[in-house]
N, C-alpha and C positions, 0 to 999 in steps of 0.2 A: 776781511773787510769784504763786502759782496762789489764787484762791478758793477758801475752805474751804467744804463743803457745808452748807448752812443746816439744821440740826436742834435740838430743845430740848435736847439733853444735849451739842450739839457731836458727835456721833458721826455717822458716815457715813448717810445715808437708805438703808435698804433698796431693795434691786432691784424692779422692779415685779413682780408676780404674773404667773406663766403658767398659773395655772388659772382665771382668773376676768377678766370683762369688766370695763368701767367700773362696771356695778351689781351684780357678783358672778356674774353669768351668764356659762355657757361663752364665750371668744372665738368671733367667727365665723369659718368656713372660707375659705380664697381661692378662687378659681376654679378652681384645680386640685383641690380635695378636700382639701389640706393646712392642717395647723394650724399659724400663725404661730409660728416656735421650733423645730418639729420637721422633721426630712428629709422631703423627699415621697417616697411609696412609688413606684418605676418600674413601669411597666405591664409585664405578663407578655410575656415573648419568644414569638413567632410559631413556632410549629413549620416544619421545613423542609417546603417543598411547599403552606405553607398560603395560603390567599386574602389578599384585602383586610383583613378581618373577622378574621385570626388561626386560621380555620379550613381544613383539607384541603379538597381540592376534592371536590364531589361524584361519586359512583361514575358512572363513564361519560364525564366530561369531564375535560380533559388541564391539567395545570397551567399557569399562565402565568408570563409575565416581567415584571419590574418595570416598571409603566407599562399594564398589561392585555393586552402583545400576547401571544398564544398561540405555546407552542413548536413549531417546524415537526415536522410528521411525519415518521418515519423512511421514507427511501426503499426500496421493494421491492427484493430483491437481482437484479441482471440475470444471466439464464442464455443460454447458448447455444440457439438454436433451428434444427429443422432447415432446410437452405437449399435451394431449388431456383431454377434459372436455364436459360436456352438454351444459356449455355457449359457447365454441368454436364451437359445432355440429350447435347451435343456430344464431351464428354469421354468420357462413357461410351460412347456409339455407336464413337467412333473406337478407345477402348482398353478392351475390354469385360473386366469382373473386375479392373481396376487402380485404378479409386477406388472410396474408402470413407470414411464417417462423414463428409458432409458437412454443415456448421453455417456459422452466419453468427453473430457476436457484436460488439455494437458497430459494426453497419454493416461488418465486414469480412468477408467468406466465407473458409471455409478446409475441406481436407478430406486426407486419408489416401492418398497413392499408394505403389502396391507398387516396390519399389527398381527391379526388371527393367524397369519402363515409366518409368522418371524420366528418363530423358534425351529420350525422344522426347515424353513430355509437356510437358517444358520447351520443347524448341523449338516444338511446336504453341502455346504460351503466348506464347511470344514474337513469334509472326508476327502478322500483320495480321490474317488470320481468326481467332485464338485470342484477340484482343484486345490484342495488341500491349504486351505486357508485358515491354518491354524493358529495365527497372530491377530489378536483384536490389539492394534496400536493406540486407538482410541476409541472414546465414545464421548460425544458431547453434544450440544444441542444449539437452536438458533432459534429467535422469538419474532415472530412476526405479528403483532397485537392485535393488526387489522384482517387476519385471516380468520375464519371459522375453526380452523385447527390451527392456532397460533404457534405451535412447537415443532421444530424439525429437529428429531434424533437422528443424528449421524454415526454410521459405525464403520470405523476406518479398518480394512481387513488387510492383511499381507499372507502371500503365500512364498515360503522360503523354497518349496519344489519349482514354483514356476519363475520366481523374481517378480511379481506381480503385485498391484495393488485394486483394491476394489473398495467402492462406498455404499452402503446401503442406507438408505433412509424412511424412518416411519414418521409420521403425520399422529399429532395429538391435541385434541382440546383442553381449555381449562378443565383440570380435575379428571380428566380421561386419564387411565393407568394404562402403562405398557407393559408387555411381558418384559421380564428380568432377562437378560441372557448368561447371568450367571451360571448356569447349569451347562453351558456351550462353553465359554470363557470364563474362566473362575477370576479374572484380572477385574472383569467386569464389575465385581463388588466394589472397589474404591471409586471407580469412575462413575458408575450410577450413583453412588451417594454424593460426588459431586455436583452431577446434574441437578439432582434432588435439590441440594443447598442451594445452588445459584438459580435455580429456574424455577423450581417447585413440581417438578415432573415426577409423578407418581410411579412405580415399579410393581407390578404383581409378582410375586414369587421371589421378590429379593430377602436374602437371610437375615438382613441387618438395618434397614432402610431409616438413617439418620443422619443428621449435619456431620461434615467432615472437615468444614473451614469454620465456619462461624459457629458461636455458642449455640447451643440447644435451644434456647429460650429466644433468640434473634426471631423479630419479626420482620417478614419480607425476604425477598429473593433478589439479590442485587444485579444480576445479569439479565433480569426482564428489561423491555425498552420502557417501560413504564416506571421502572425505579430510578429516581433522579440521582445523578452520579455524585452529588453533594449531601444525598439523604444518609442518614443513619437512623439507627433505634436509639433513640434520646433516654427512652425509660430505662433500656438495658443499662447503656454507660452511665447514667446517674447512679444507679441501682448497683452495680457491680466493682464501678471504678472511682465513684462518689465524686466526679467532675461534671460539669458540663460538655454536650458534645460540642466538637471542633469544629463543627461546620457551622 
């Protein structure tokens, strides 16, 4: 049995008043500034980028991460700088008018070579006197269709003797052939076939210039800027695979 509330009329006693204290005065506030029986008001949210006190950082001062750690300042953009060296001086002395635009970027020098002097320049660079750049690490191309000479063929060289890298560039227009460097670095055979396959660059003196990635009958060169990323040789796909193009 539950005990009945004690009252003169047997009716339930009224709940304690929420508007007065023991002596009729206002009830005391708790340590958080709220009144008993009423929900506490949350503090205002800090604005984005605000400091510890919820205010924006003063002018001229950067925002900080949680814990007061300052945000790292943005690094200035690195740009190519003019390059000079005894090797460059020797190249200009041996091949007057054949070397242009020498720059260095991220500790790698590069310059442009006229295609007529390419083989002789490469032979010199491969020699001990030229720095022993015996390793052709890569040969590739870049397409700039708005330029008169739209193709920029890049030769990445490495010298084990000096532990240094060097990049040569040769410019070529549409349909203009470039001398093959297979006589200097035999590994260029496959690299130049890839450039021909992907860009359509022609090479004079290459021993076996044909596609290396795509079928020989494929139409177009996929790494040209005017070759759409979704484009395929629909006729080749239909003829050889018997299915419509997937794009």
